[in-house]
N, C-alpha and C positions, 0 to 999 in steps of 0.2 A: 194808112195804118192807123191804129193811135196803139201808144204804149201808153199801160197802166199800171202803176207800180211794179214796175219794173218786169209786164208782163206784153204780150201783143193781145189786140183785141178785137177781131170783127163782127159786123152783123149781118147778118142776110135777110132781107124783107123777100117776102113770100105772099103775092096777092093774089088771090082767085074770085072773079063773080061765087063761084059754086063754092061750100064751104065742104062738102062731101068731097071732090076732085081735089082741093086742096089739105083735105083728110088721107086720101091715098096716096098723095106722093108723095107725104112725110110719113107714112109705114114703108115706102117702097126707102126714102132716102135714109131714114133711122135705122130700117135695118141693116143696109148697105155700110152707116158708117161705126155698125157694133163691131162689122167682120175685119177692119183696120188695126194695123199697128198701132198706128198712133192711140187709138181710143183710150188708150192707158195714160197717154201723157198730155194728152190734150180734154182740157172741160168745156164739158156740151152744156149747154141752159136752153132750153126749148119754152116762148113763150105765145103761145098759141094764140091772147090776144093781146097786142102790145099796145095799150091804149093810150098810153104817151107817146111812142114813136107814129103813131095812127096821127096823133093831133099835129104830133108839128109835121107830119107828110103834108099832110092836110092844108097847114097855115103856108107849107112852102110851095106847091102848085096854086093857090088860091094869091099870092105873090109875083109866079113865075105866069101864069095866066093873063093876070091885070096888066102883066111888063107889055107879054105879046101881042096884049088889044090898042095899044098904046104904036 
């Protein structure tokens, strides 16, 4: 849990082999999130295609894979 400018910041990465399934899940999640009381106190940011995060994830996966092969 990272604290940035006095606020806590969380990240959730959802991956799917099929974009359609991911969009269906996001539709369900967003409709449920909107019903929460915390919605007025929490700022949500949805990035559908987080290129930088994906690139970092791929780099970490490559390092882990090479480590496990040795």
